[in-house]
SEKELUM-965289 format. One line per 4 residues: number of its first residue (from 1); their letters; for each residue x, y, z of C-alpha. Coordinates in nm, 2 decimals, decimal comma. Layout:
REM SEKELUM-965289
NUM> A> X:Y:Z  ...
***
This chain:
REM SEKELUM-965289
1> XXXX> -2,29:6,61:1,48  -2,58:6,46:1,67  -2,64:6,47:2,04  -2,82:6,26:2,30
5> XXXX> -2,90:6,41:2,64  -2,78:6,20:2,93  -2,82:6,21:3,31  -2,52:6,10:3,52
9> XXXX> -2,62:5,82:3,75  -2,28:5,74:3,90  -1,95:5,93:3,92  -1,61:5,88:4,08
13> XXXX> -1,32:6,12:4,05  -0,96:6,03:4,02  -0,84:5,83:4,33  -0,67:6,14:4,48
17> XXXX> -1,00:6,32:4,50  -1,23:6,03:4,55  -1,50:6,05:4,82  -1,50:5,80:5,11
21> XXXX> -1,12:5,77:5,12  -0,90:5,56:4,90  -1,17:5,30:4,84  -1,04:5,22:4,49
25> XXXX> -0,72:5,08:4,62  -0,90:4,90:4,91  -1,10:4,73:4,65  -0,79:4,64:4,44
29> XXXX> -0,62:4,50:4,75  -0,93:4,29:4,84  -0,96:4,16:4,48  -0,59:4,06:4,48
33> XXXX> -0,64:3,88:4,81  -0,94:3,69:4,67  -0,72:3,59:4,37  -0,44:3,47:4,60
37> XXXX> -0,68:3,27:4,81  -0,84:3,12:4,50  -0,49:3,02:4,37  -0,41:2,86:4,71
41> XXXX> -0,74:2,67:4,70  -0,66:2,54:4,35  -0,31:2,43:4,45  -0,44:2,25:4,75
45> XXXX> -0,72:2,07:4,56  -0,45:1,96:4,30  -0,23:1,82:4,58  -0,53:1,64:4,73
49> XXXX> -0,61:1,49:4,39  -0,25:1,37:4,35  -0,25:1,23:4,70  -0,58:1,04:4,64
53> XXXX> -0,42:0,87:4,34  -0,12:0,77:4,55  -0,34:0,63:4,82  -0,52:0,42:4,56
57> XXXX> -0,19:0,27:4,47  -0,04:0,24:4,82  -0,27:0,31:5,11  -0,02:0,39:5,39
61> XXXX> -0,07:0,58:5,72  0,17:0,86:5,62  -0,03:0,92:5,30  -0,36:0,92:5,50
65> XXXX> -0,20:1,16:5,75  -0,09:1,39:5,48  -0,44:1,38:5,32  -0,59:1,48:5,66
69> XXXX> -0,34:1,77:5,70  -0,42:1,89:5,34  -0,79:1,87:5,40  -0,75:2,08:5,71
73> XXXX> -0,53:2,33:5,52  -0,79:2,34:5,24  -1,07:2,41:5,49  -0,87:2,70:5,62
77> XXXX> -0,80:2,83:5,27  -1,17:2,81:5,19  -1,26:3,01:5,51  -0,99:3,27:5,41
81> XXXX> -1,13:3,30:5,06  -1,49:3,35:5,20  -1,35:3,62:5,43  -1,16:3,78:5,13
85> XXXX> -1,48:3,77:4,92  -1,67:3,94:5,20  -1,40:4,21:5,22  -1,40:4,26:4,85
89> XXXX> -1,78:4,29:4,85  -1,77:4,55:5,13  -1,50:4,75:4,95  -1,70:4,74:4,63
93> XXXX> -2,01:4,85:4,81  -1,83:5,15:4,95  -1,71:5,25:4,60  -2,06:5,20:4,46
97> XXXX> -2,22:5,41:4,73  -1,95:5,68:4,69  -2,02:5,69:4,31  -2,40:5,74:4,39
101> XXXX> -2,33:6,02:4,63  -2,11:6,24:4,41  -2,23:6,59:4,34  -2,23:6,52:3,96
105> XXXX> -2,48:6,25:4,00  -2,82:6,37:3,87  -2,66:6,64:3,65  -2,70:6,63:3,27
109> XXXX> -2,46:6,60:2,99  -2,45:6,49:2,63  -2,33:6,20:2,42  -2,17:6,36:2,11
113> XXXX> -2,23:6,14:1,81  -2,09:6,15:1,45  -2,32:6,31:1,18  -2,48:5,98:1,10
117> XXXX> -2,55:5,90:1,47  -2,37:5,57:1,44  -2,06:5,63:1,65  -2,02:5,80:1,99
121> XXXX> -1,74:6,04:1,98  -1,74:6,15:2,35  -1,95:6,24:2,65  -1,95:6,61:2,77
125> XXXX> -2,11:6,80:3,05  -2,41:7,02:3,01  -2,18:7,31:2,91  -2,02:7,11:2,63
129> XXXX> -1,69:7,06:2,82  -1,51:6,73:2,81  -1,53:6,52:3,12  -1,21:6,46:3,32
133> XXXX> -1,02:6,18:3,17  -0,98:6,01:3,51  -1,35:6,02:3,60  -1,54:5,70:3,61
137> XXXX> -1,91:5,75:3,55  -2,23:5,60:3,44  -2,53:5,76:3,28  -2,87:5,70:3,12
141> XXXX> -3,00:5,85:2,80  -3,29:6,08:2,88  -3,35:6,24:2,54  -3,25:6,08:2,20
145> XXXX> -3,31:6,40:2,00  -3,28:6,70:2,23  -3,28:7,06:2,10  -2,92:7,16:2,04
149> XXXX> -2,78:7,36:2,33  -2,62:7,70:2,26  -2,27:7,57:2,28  -2,35:7,31:2,00
153> XXXX> -2,51:7,57:1,77  -2,22:7,81:1,82  -1,97:7,55:1,69  -1,83:7,47:2,03
157> X> -1,86:7,09:2,00
***
């Protein structure tokens, strides 16, 4: 077993214990809304393309009126998508800030590697305990060859 010492730079608990409310689901809702708005925009652009082809064949007032109505609808869809993107960005920023404010941020842990040092087996806290499976975290490596902590030399890893 080999270890690399890490420092946690981001941390978010399971949604039930997340800081700053239920930001994870707010972000999911906002992302779904962006996807819906994008699909609507694609559909409207396709309809406009088909209508343009029809107008080239038979330029009639009803077709031009329909093109104008679709253009107005597309403009509204684009505004809705921009608003959805803004909401998604805001929800993402709340999640990012919450991940930076968690008490685990700044604490140390270890990457546990296989004996050859070629495969990461898991990430543990400073005491050698496994991290919660539901935690979402980021870290940076601060020591590639740290002295082995007591829990590692006692066969605890």
